[in-house]
PyMOL Python script that loads the backbone (N, CA, C, O; Angstrom):
from pymol import cmd

cmd.read_pdbstr("""\
ATOM      1  N   MET A   1     117.619 102.333 106.752  1.00  0.00           N
ATOM      2  CA  MET A   1     116.701 101.860 106.990  1.00  0.00           C
ATOM      3  C   MET A   1     115.673 102.356 106.019  1.00  0.00           C
ATOM      4  O   MET A   1     116.192 103.437 105.741  1.00  0.00           O
ATOM      5  N   LYS A   2     114.558 102.308 105.305  1.00  0.00           N
ATOM      6  CA  LYS A   2     113.634 102.634 104.535  1.00  0.00           C
ATOM      7  C   LYS A   2     112.982 103.220 104.785  1.00  0.00           C
ATOM      8  O   LYS A   2     112.811 103.218 106.004  1.00  0.00           O
ATOM      9  N   THR A   3     112.187 104.072 104.097  1.00  0.00           N
ATOM     10  CA  THR A   3     111.172 105.437 104.858  1.00  0.00           C
ATOM     11  C   THR A   3     110.128 105.406 104.033  1.00  0.00           C
ATOM     12  O   THR A   3     110.496 105.048 102.913  1.00  0.00           O
ATOM     13  N   ILE A   4     108.819 105.655 104.105  1.00  0.00           N
ATOM     14  CA  ILE A   4     108.017 106.247 103.432  1.00  0.00           C
ATOM     15  C   ILE A   4     107.230 107.200 103.832  1.00  0.00           C
ATOM     16  O   ILE A   4     106.733 107.395 104.941  1.00  0.00           O
ATOM     17  N   GLU A   5     107.129 107.911 102.645  1.00  0.00           N
ATOM     18  CA  GLU A   5     106.828 109.293 102.949  1.00  0.00           C
ATOM     19  C   GLU A   5     105.063 109.716 103.222  1.00  0.00           C
ATOM     20  O   GLU A   5     104.148 109.212 102.572  1.00  0.00           O
ATOM     21  N   ILE A   6     104.932 110.468 104.032  1.00  0.00           N
ATOM     22  CA  ILE A   6     103.191 110.462 103.969  1.00  0.00           C
ATOM     23  C   ILE A   6     102.747 111.135 102.601  1.00  0.00           C
ATOM     24  O   ILE A   6     101.716 111.013 101.939  1.00  0.00           O
ATOM     25  N   GLU A   7     103.680 111.747 102.452  1.00  0.00           N
ATOM     26  CA  GLU A   7     102.661 111.956 101.283  1.00  0.00           C
ATOM     27  C   GLU A   7     102.418 111.239  99.717  1.00  0.00           C
ATOM     28  O   GLU A   7     101.461 111.438  98.969  1.00  0.00           O
ATOM     29  N   SER A   8     103.666 110.301  99.473  1.00  0.00           N
ATOM     30  CA  SER A   8     103.040 108.965  99.169  1.00  0.00           C
ATOM     31  C   SER A   8     102.739 107.639  99.215  1.00  0.00           C
ATOM     32  O   SER A   8     103.242 106.696  98.605  1.00  0.00           O
ATOM     33  N   ILE A   9     101.732 107.688 100.126  1.00  0.00           N
ATOM     34  CA  ILE A   9     101.755 106.211 100.892  1.00  0.00           C
ATOM     35  C   ILE A   9     100.050 105.989  99.905  1.00  0.00           C
ATOM     36  O   ILE A   9      99.841 104.863  99.452  1.00  0.00           O
ATOM     37  N   GLU A  10      98.947 107.131  99.655  1.00  0.00           N
ATOM     38  CA  GLU A  10      98.047 106.868  98.916  1.00  0.00           C
ATOM     39  C   GLU A  10      98.418 105.781  97.383  1.00  0.00           C
ATOM     40  O   GLU A  10      97.664 104.993  96.813  1.00  0.00           O
ATOM     41  N   ALA A  11      99.544 106.066  97.139  1.00  0.00           N
ATOM     42  CA  ALA A  11      99.904 105.554  95.721  1.00  0.00           C
ATOM     43  C   ALA A  11     100.288 104.351  96.115  1.00  0.00           C
ATOM     44  O   ALA A  11     100.074 103.423  95.335  1.00  0.00           O
ATOM     45  N   ILE A  12     100.797 104.134  97.119  1.00  0.00           N
ATOM     46  CA  ILE A  12     101.748 102.965  97.429  1.00  0.00           C
ATOM     47  C   ILE A  12     100.214 101.537  97.296  1.00  0.00           C
ATOM     48  O   ILE A  12      99.175 101.456  97.952  1.00  0.00           O
ATOM     49  N   SER A  13     100.669 100.787  96.348  1.00  0.00           N
ATOM     50  CA  SER A  13      99.663  99.299  96.859  1.00  0.00           C
ATOM     51  C   SER A  13      99.477  99.197  98.012  1.00  0.00           C
ATOM     52  O   SER A  13     100.173  99.800  98.829  1.00  0.00           O
ATOM     53  N   SER A  14      98.100  98.094  98.476  1.00  0.00           N
ATOM     54  CA  SER A  14      97.627  97.812  99.553  1.00  0.00           C
ATOM     55  C   SER A  14      99.374  96.298  99.768  1.00  0.00           C
ATOM     56  O   SER A  14      99.941  96.006 100.821  1.00  0.00           O
ATOM     57  N   LEU A  15      99.642  95.802  98.497  1.00  0.00           N
ATOM     58  CA  LEU A  15     100.460  94.553  98.718  1.00  0.00           C
ATOM     59  C   LEU A  15     101.596  94.743  99.544  1.00  0.00           C
ATOM     60  O   LEU A  15     101.905  94.195 100.602  1.00  0.00           O
ATOM     61  N   ASP A  16     102.547  96.212  98.412  1.00  0.00           N
ATOM     62  CA  ASP A  16     103.637  96.841  98.837  1.00  0.00           C
ATOM     63  C   ASP A  16     103.440  97.384 100.288  1.00  0.00           C
ATOM     64  O   ASP A  16     104.423  97.190 101.003  1.00  0.00           O
ATOM     65  N   LEU A  17     102.238  98.114 100.967  1.00  0.00           N
ATOM     66  CA  LEU A  17     102.145  98.226 102.233  1.00  0.00           C
ATOM     67  C   LEU A  17     102.236  96.554 103.263  1.00  0.00           C
ATOM     68  O   LEU A  17     103.080  96.298 104.122  1.00  0.00           O
ATOM     69  N   SER A  18     101.616  96.068 103.015  1.00  0.00           N
ATOM     70  CA  SER A  18     101.788  94.779 103.767  1.00  0.00           C
ATOM     71  C   SER A  18     103.101  94.396 103.622  1.00  0.00           C
ATOM     72  O   SER A  18     103.548  94.450 104.767  1.00  0.00           O
ATOM     73  N   TYR A  19     103.944  94.055 102.913  1.00  0.00           N
ATOM     74  CA  TYR A  19     105.317  93.715 102.670  1.00  0.00           C
ATOM     75  C   TYR A  19     106.065  94.789 103.599  1.00  0.00           C
ATOM     76  O   TYR A  19     106.983  94.257 104.223  1.00  0.00           O
ATOM     77  N   VAL A  20     105.947  95.879 103.804  1.00  0.00           N
ATOM     78  CA  VAL A  20     106.543  96.976 105.118  1.00  0.00           C
ATOM     79  C   VAL A  20     106.560  96.548 105.636  1.00  0.00           C
ATOM     80  O   VAL A  20     107.720  96.231 105.899  1.00  0.00           O
ATOM     81  N   ILE A  21     105.229  95.718 106.786  1.00  0.00           N
ATOM     82  CA  ILE A  21     104.964  95.116 107.798  1.00  0.00           C
ATOM     83  C   ILE A  21     105.348  93.624 108.201  1.00  0.00           C
ATOM     84  O   ILE A  21     105.399  93.158 109.339  1.00  0.00           O
ATOM     85  N   PHE A  22     105.658  92.864 106.750  1.00  0.00           N
ATOM     86  CA  PHE A  22     106.162  91.632 106.948  1.00  0.00           C
ATOM     87  C   PHE A  22     108.090  91.982 107.274  1.00  0.00           C
ATOM     88  O   PHE A  22     108.807  91.341 108.043  1.00  0.00           O
ATOM     89  N   PHE A  23     108.424  92.953 106.568  1.00  0.00           N
ATOM     90  CA  PHE A  23     109.640  92.914 106.604  1.00  0.00           C
ATOM     91  C   PHE A  23     109.995  94.394 107.624  1.00  0.00           C
ATOM     92  O   PHE A  23     110.665  95.384 107.330  1.00  0.00           O
ATOM     93  N   TRP A  24     109.384  94.120 108.672  1.00  0.00           N
ATOM     94  CA  TRP A  24     109.756  95.546 109.210  1.00  0.00           C
ATOM     95  C   TRP A  24     110.634  96.169 109.872  1.00  0.00           C
ATOM     96  O   TRP A  24     110.582  97.341 110.244  1.00  0.00           O
ATOM     97  N   LYS A  25     112.090  94.832 110.163  1.00  0.00           N
ATOM     98  CA  LYS A  25     113.102  95.583 110.242  1.00  0.00           C
ATOM     99  C   LYS A  25     114.010  96.491 109.233  1.00  0.00           C
ATOM    100  O   LYS A  25     114.870  97.323 109.520  1.00  0.00           O
ATOM    101  N   GLU A  26     113.450  95.978 107.719  1.00  0.00           N
ATOM    102  CA  GLU A  26     114.031  97.523 107.001  1.00  0.00           C
ATOM    103  C   GLU A  26     113.719  98.500 106.945  1.00  0.00           C
ATOM    104  O   GLU A  26     114.230  99.342 106.207  1.00  0.00           O
ATOM    105  N   TYR A  27     112.722  98.701 107.761  1.00  0.00           N
ATOM    106  CA  TYR A  27     111.962  99.999 107.913  1.00  0.00           C
ATOM    107  C   TYR A  27     111.926 101.214 109.229  1.00  0.00           C
ATOM    108  O   TYR A  27     111.807 100.885 110.409  1.00  0.00           O
ATOM    109  N   GLU A  28     112.028 102.371 108.852  1.00  0.00           N
ATOM    110  CA  GLU A  28     111.482 103.058 109.984  1.00  0.00           C
ATOM    111  C   GLU A  28     110.585 102.740 110.740  1.00  0.00           C
ATOM    112  O   GLU A  28     109.606 102.318 110.125  1.00  0.00           O
ATOM    113  N   PRO A  29     110.440 102.757 112.144  1.00  0.00           N
ATOM    114  CA  PRO A  29     109.206 102.348 112.995  1.00  0.00           C
ATOM    115  C   PRO A  29     108.124 103.905 112.401  1.00  0.00           C
ATOM    116  O   PRO A  29     106.913 103.731 112.537  1.00  0.00           O
ATOM    117  N   ASN A  30     108.461 104.962 111.942  1.00  0.00           N
ATOM    118  CA  ASN A  30     107.082 105.436 111.669  1.00  0.00           C
ATOM    119  C   ASN A  30     107.066 105.393 110.359  1.00  0.00           C
ATOM    120  O   ASN A  30     106.855 106.478 109.819  1.00  0.00           O
ATOM    121  N   SER A  31     107.241 104.383 109.597  1.00  0.00           N
ATOM    122  CA  SER A  31     107.242 104.107 108.680  1.00  0.00           C
ATOM    123  C   SER A  31     106.285 102.723 108.411  1.00  0.00           C
ATOM    124  O   SER A  31     105.767 102.480 107.321  1.00  0.00           O
ATOM    125  N   VAL A  32     106.154 101.864 109.622  1.00  0.00           N
ATOM    126  CA  VAL A  32     105.820 101.184 109.807  1.00  0.00           C
ATOM    127  C   VAL A  32     104.228 101.281 110.156  1.00  0.00           C
ATOM    128  O   VAL A  32     103.299 100.786 109.518  1.00  0.00           O
ATOM    129  N   VAL A  33     104.182 102.011 111.275  1.00  0.00           N
ATOM    130  CA  VAL A  33     103.258 102.750 111.925  1.00  0.00           C
ATOM    131  C   VAL A  33     102.603 103.766 110.438  1.00  0.00           C
ATOM    132  O   VAL A  33     101.864 104.621 110.926  1.00  0.00           O
ATOM    133  N   LEU A  34     102.629 103.863 109.473  1.00  0.00           N
ATOM    134  CA  LEU A  34     102.134 104.737 108.340  1.00  0.00           C
ATOM    135  C   LEU A  34     101.320 103.644 107.559  1.00  0.00           C
ATOM    136  O   LEU A  34     100.149 103.512 107.203  1.00  0.00           O
ATOM    137  N   ALA A  35     102.481 102.924 107.458  1.00  0.00           N
ATOM    138  CA  ALA A  35     101.956 101.526 106.543  1.00  0.00           C
ATOM    139  C   ALA A  35     100.336 100.943 106.890  1.00  0.00           C
ATOM    140  O   ALA A  35      99.284 100.992 106.254  1.00  0.00           O
ATOM    141  N   TYR A  36     100.850 100.183 108.679  1.00  0.00           N
ATOM    142  CA  TYR A  36      99.891  99.629 109.233  1.00  0.00           C
ATOM    143  C   TYR A  36      98.674 100.808 109.186  1.00  0.00           C
ATOM    144  O   TYR A  36      97.568 100.339 108.920  1.00  0.00           O
ATOM    145  N   ASP A  37      98.714 102.094 109.378  1.00  0.00           N
ATOM    146  CA  ASP A  37      97.342 103.599 109.709  1.00  0.00           C
ATOM    147  C   ASP A  37      96.709 102.937 108.190  1.00  0.00           C
ATOM    148  O   ASP A  37      95.709 102.231 108.320  1.00  0.00           O
ATOM    149  N   GLU A  38      97.007 103.048 107.411  1.00  0.00           N
ATOM    150  CA  GLU A  38      96.645 102.836 105.529  1.00  0.00           C
ATOM    151  C   GLU A  38      96.159 101.558 105.272  1.00  0.00           C
ATOM    152  O   GLU A  38      95.123 101.453 104.614  1.00  0.00           O
ATOM    153  N   LEU A  39      96.879 100.323 105.783  1.00  0.00           N
ATOM    154  CA  LEU A  39      95.737  99.581 105.479  1.00  0.00           C
ATOM    155  C   LEU A  39      94.303  99.153 106.147  1.00  0.00           C
ATOM    156  O   LEU A  39      93.280  98.634 105.698  1.00  0.00           O
ATOM    157  N   VAL A  40      94.714  99.614 107.425  1.00  0.00           N
ATOM    158  CA  VAL A  40      93.324  99.664 108.288  1.00  0.00           C
ATOM    159  C   VAL A  40      92.556 100.696 107.494  1.00  0.00           C
ATOM    160  O   VAL A  40      91.452 100.283 107.140  1.00  0.00           O
ATOM    161  N   LYS A  41      92.895 102.127 107.061  1.00  0.00           N
ATOM    162  CA  LYS A  41      91.911 102.861 106.849  1.00  0.00           C
ATOM    163  C   LYS A  41      91.304 102.322 105.435  1.00  0.00           C
ATOM    164  O   LYS A  41      90.143 102.599 105.136  1.00  0.00           O
ATOM    165  N   ARG A  42      92.368 101.315 104.326  1.00  0.00           N
ATOM    166  CA  ARG A  42      92.089 100.633 103.364  1.00  0.00           C
ATOM    167  C   ARG A  42      90.835  99.444 103.851  1.00  0.00           C
ATOM    168  O   ARG A  42      90.418  98.858 102.853  1.00  0.00           O
ATOM    169  N   GLY A  43      90.355  99.111 104.779  1.00  0.00           N
ATOM    170  CA  GLY A  43      89.978  97.850 105.216  1.00  0.00           C
ATOM    171  C   GLY A  43      90.865  96.468 104.565  1.00  0.00           C
ATOM    172  O   GLY A  43      90.397  95.427 104.102  1.00  0.00           O
ATOM    173  N   TYR A  44      92.061  96.810 104.692  1.00  0.00           N
ATOM    174  CA  TYR A  44      92.944  95.316 104.338  1.00  0.00           C
ATOM    175  C   TYR A  44      92.424  94.070 105.161  1.00  0.00           C
ATOM    176  O   TYR A  44      91.784  94.505 106.119  1.00  0.00           O
ATOM    177  N   PRO A  45      92.446  92.987 105.158  1.00  0.00           N
ATOM    178  CA  PRO A  45      92.101  91.800 105.783  1.00  0.00           C
ATOM    179  C   PRO A  45      93.644  91.931 106.885  1.00  0.00           C
ATOM    180  O   PRO A  45      94.789  92.167 106.500  1.00  0.00           O
ATOM    181  N   ILE A  46      93.247  91.728 108.076  1.00  0.00           N
ATOM    182  CA  ILE A  46      94.467  91.447 109.098  1.00  0.00           C
ATOM    183  C   ILE A  46      94.475  89.977 109.510  1.00  0.00           C
ATOM    184  O   ILE A  46      93.851  89.558 110.485  1.00  0.00           O
ATOM    185  N   SER A  47      95.389  89.058 108.527  1.00  0.00           N
ATOM    186  CA  SER A  47      95.697  87.715 108.954  1.00  0.00           C
ATOM    187  C   SER A  47      96.592  87.316 110.386  1.00  0.00           C
ATOM    188  O   SER A  47      97.447  88.041 110.894  1.00  0.00           O
ATOM    189  N   GLY A  48      96.278  86.344 110.747  1.00  0.00           N
ATOM    190  CA  GLY A  48      97.172  85.525 111.672  1.00  0.00           C
ATOM    191  C   GLY A  48      98.287  85.873 111.346  1.00  0.00           C
ATOM    192  O   GLY A  48      99.006  85.916 112.345  1.00  0.00           O
ATOM    193  N   ASN A  49      98.917  86.207 110.249  1.00  0.00           N
ATOM    194  CA  ASN A  49     100.859  86.246 110.164  1.00  0.00           C
ATOM    195  C   ASN A  49     100.881  87.801 110.187  1.00  0.00           C
ATOM    196  O   ASN A  49     101.763  88.446 110.753  1.00  0.00           O
ATOM    197  N   PHE A  50      99.745  88.387 109.466  1.00  0.00           N
ATOM    198  CA  PHE A  50     100.086  89.987 109.732  1.00  0.00           C
ATOM    199  C   PHE A  50     100.075  90.476 111.112  1.00  0.00           C
ATOM    200  O   PHE A  50     100.695  91.378 111.675  1.00  0.00           O
ATOM    201  N   TYR A  51      99.036  89.474 111.573  1.00  0.00           N
ATOM    202  CA  TYR A  51      98.915  90.380 113.368  1.00  0.00           C
ATOM    203  C   TYR A  51     100.088  90.032 114.161  1.00  0.00           C
ATOM    204  O   TYR A  51     100.612  90.918 114.836  1.00  0.00           O
ATOM    205  N   ASP A  52     100.609  88.734 114.161  1.00  0.00           N
ATOM    206  CA  ASP A  52     101.868  88.347 114.731  1.00  0.00           C
ATOM    207  C   ASP A  52     102.825  89.233 114.139  1.00  0.00           C
ATOM    208  O   ASP A  52     103.675  89.525 114.980  1.00  0.00           O
ATOM    209  N   LYS A  53     103.041  89.809 112.970  1.00  0.00           N
ATOM    210  CA  LYS A  53     104.561  90.541 112.322  1.00  0.00           C
ATOM    211  C   LYS A  53     104.346  92.177 113.253  1.00  0.00           C
ATOM    212  O   LYS A  53     105.118  92.964 113.803  1.00  0.00           O
ATOM    213  N   MET A  54     103.082  92.111 113.068  1.00  0.00           N
ATOM    214  CA  MET A  54     102.515  93.622 113.879  1.00  0.00           C
ATOM    215  C   MET A  54     102.696  93.541 115.023  1.00  0.00           C
ATOM    216  O   MET A  54     103.131  94.548 115.582  1.00  0.00           O
ATOM    217  N   SER A  55     102.398  92.134 115.952  1.00  0.00           N
ATOM    218  CA  SER A  55     103.111  92.244 117.318  1.00  0.00           C
ATOM    219  C   SER A  55     104.295  92.223 117.897  1.00  0.00           C
ATOM    220  O   SER A  55     104.599  92.496 119.058  1.00  0.00           O
ATOM    221  N   GLU A  56     105.094  91.800 116.800  1.00  0.00           N
ATOM    222  CA  GLU A  56     106.813  91.640 116.645  1.00  0.00           C
ATOM    223  C   GLU A  56     107.229  92.649 117.225  1.00  0.00           C
ATOM    224  O   GLU A  56     107.863  92.903 118.249  1.00  0.00           O
ATOM    225  N   PHE A  57     106.565  93.422 116.042  1.00  0.00           N
ATOM    226  CA  PHE A  57     107.037  95.306 115.559  1.00  0.00           C
ATOM    227  C   PHE A  57     106.957  95.392 116.930  1.00  0.00           C
ATOM    228  O   PHE A  57     108.000  95.504 117.574  1.00  0.00           O
ATOM    229  N   ARG A  58     105.640  95.352 117.609  1.00  0.00           N
ATOM    230  CA  ARG A  58     105.482  96.392 118.523  1.00  0.00           C
ATOM    231  C   ARG A  58     106.104  96.106 120.489  1.00  0.00           C
ATOM    232  O   ARG A  58     106.027  96.680 121.575  1.00  0.00           O
ATOM    233  N   LYS A  59     106.799  94.598 119.766  1.00  0.00           N
ATOM    234  CA  LYS A  59     107.487  94.492 121.081  1.00  0.00           C
ATOM    235  C   LYS A  59     108.448  94.877 121.408  1.00  0.00           C
ATOM    236  O   LYS A  59     108.921  94.735 122.535  1.00  0.00           O
ATOM    237  N   LYS A  60     109.213  95.756 119.993  1.00  0.00           N
ATOM    238  CA  LYS A  60     110.253  96.420 119.633  1.00  0.00           C
ATOM    239  C   LYS A  60     110.235  97.625 119.983  1.00  0.00           C
ATOM    240  O   LYS A  60     111.191  98.282 120.395  1.00  0.00           O
ATOM    241  N   ASN A  61     109.014  98.006 119.816  1.00  0.00           N
ATOM    242  CA  ASN A  61     108.546  99.479 119.266  1.00  0.00           C
ATOM    243  C   ASN A  61     107.141  99.540 119.892  1.00  0.00           C
ATOM    244  O   ASN A  61     106.070  99.330 119.323  1.00  0.00           O
ATOM    245  N   PRO A  62     107.367  99.880 121.222  1.00  0.00           N
ATOM    246  CA  PRO A  62     105.476 100.155 122.155  1.00  0.00           C
ATOM    247  C   PRO A  62     105.354 101.478 121.045  1.00  0.00           C
ATOM    248  O   PRO A  62     106.145 102.118 120.352  1.00  0.00           O
ATOM    249  N   ILE A  63     103.647 101.483 121.351  1.00  0.00           N
ATOM    250  CA  ILE A  63     102.949 102.541 120.601  1.00  0.00           C
ATOM    251  C   ILE A  63     103.202 104.107 121.934  1.00  0.00           C
ATOM    252  O   ILE A  63     103.196 104.224 123.160  1.00  0.00           O
ATOM    253  N   SER A  64     103.365 104.884 120.914  1.00  0.00           N
ATOM    254  CA  SER A  64     103.635 106.344 121.631  1.00  0.00           C
ATOM    255  C   SER A  64     102.401 106.523 122.023  1.00  0.00           C
ATOM    256  O   SER A  64     101.517 105.670 121.942  1.00  0.00           O
ATOM    257  N   GLU A  65     102.246 107.948 122.590  1.00  0.00           N
ATOM    258  CA  GLU A  65     100.975 108.361 122.808  1.00  0.00           C
ATOM    259  C   GLU A  65     100.397 109.146 121.859  1.00  0.00           C
ATOM    260  O   GLU A  65      99.332 109.718 122.094  1.00  0.00           O
ATOM    261  N   SER A  66     100.936 109.242 120.862  1.00  0.00           N
ATOM    262  CA  SER A  66      99.858 109.989 119.689  1.00  0.00           C
ATOM    263  C   SER A  66      99.385 108.623 118.448  1.00  0.00           C
ATOM    264  O   SER A  66      98.621 108.628 117.483  1.00  0.00           O
ATOM    265  N   GLU A  67     100.198 107.641 119.013  1.00  0.00           N
ATOM    266  CA  GLU A  67      99.836 106.384 117.933  1.00  0.00           C
ATOM    267  C   GLU A  67      98.572 105.657 118.510  1.00  0.00           C
ATOM    268  O   GLU A  67      98.113 104.725 117.849  1.00  0.00           O
ATOM    269  N   LYS A  68      97.906 106.051 119.825  1.00  0.00           N
ATOM    270  CA  LYS A  68      97.294 105.396 120.701  1.00  0.00           C
ATOM    271  C   LYS A  68      95.674 105.718 119.969  1.00  0.00           C
ATOM    272  O   LYS A  68      94.767 104.895 120.095  1.00  0.00           O
ATOM    273  N   GLY A  69      95.562 106.512 119.506  1.00  0.00           N
ATOM    274  CA  GLY A  69      93.938 106.490 118.580  1.00  0.00           C
ATOM    275  C   GLY A  69      94.194 105.944 117.118  1.00  0.00           C
ATOM    276  O   GLY A  69      93.283 106.156 116.317  1.00  0.00           O
ATOM    277  N   VAL A  70      95.107 105.392 116.747  1.00  0.00           N
ATOM    278  CA  VAL A  70      95.444 105.434 115.638  1.00  0.00           C
ATOM    279  C   VAL A  70      95.768 103.458 115.484  1.00  0.00           C
ATOM    280  O   VAL A  70      95.993 103.007 114.361  1.00  0.00           O
ATOM    281  N   LEU A  71      95.755 102.941 116.152  1.00  0.00           N
ATOM    282  CA  LEU A  71      96.441 101.598 116.338  1.00  0.00           C
ATOM    283  C   LEU A  71      95.364 100.992 117.591  1.00  0.00           C
ATOM    284  O   LEU A  71      95.545  99.874 118.074  1.00  0.00           O
TER     285      LEU A  71
END
""", "prot")
cmd.dss("prot")
cmd.show_as("cartoon", "prot")
cmd.util.cbc("prot")
cmd.orient("prot")
């Protein structure tokens, strides 16, 4: 599975981060959460398809206590 390092996340384009959400099955769950958090910080628009993918991800990966303030 692919991983995104927190140290490099600011250098990744918003479009590339959105791909992490759409193809979440290819990434470590923590990487998906990091990508989502960064997109929210950037004010990236959350469309219907984007929201659906995050809902699908969350069904398989429930929110942990540490993420509740983030998501």
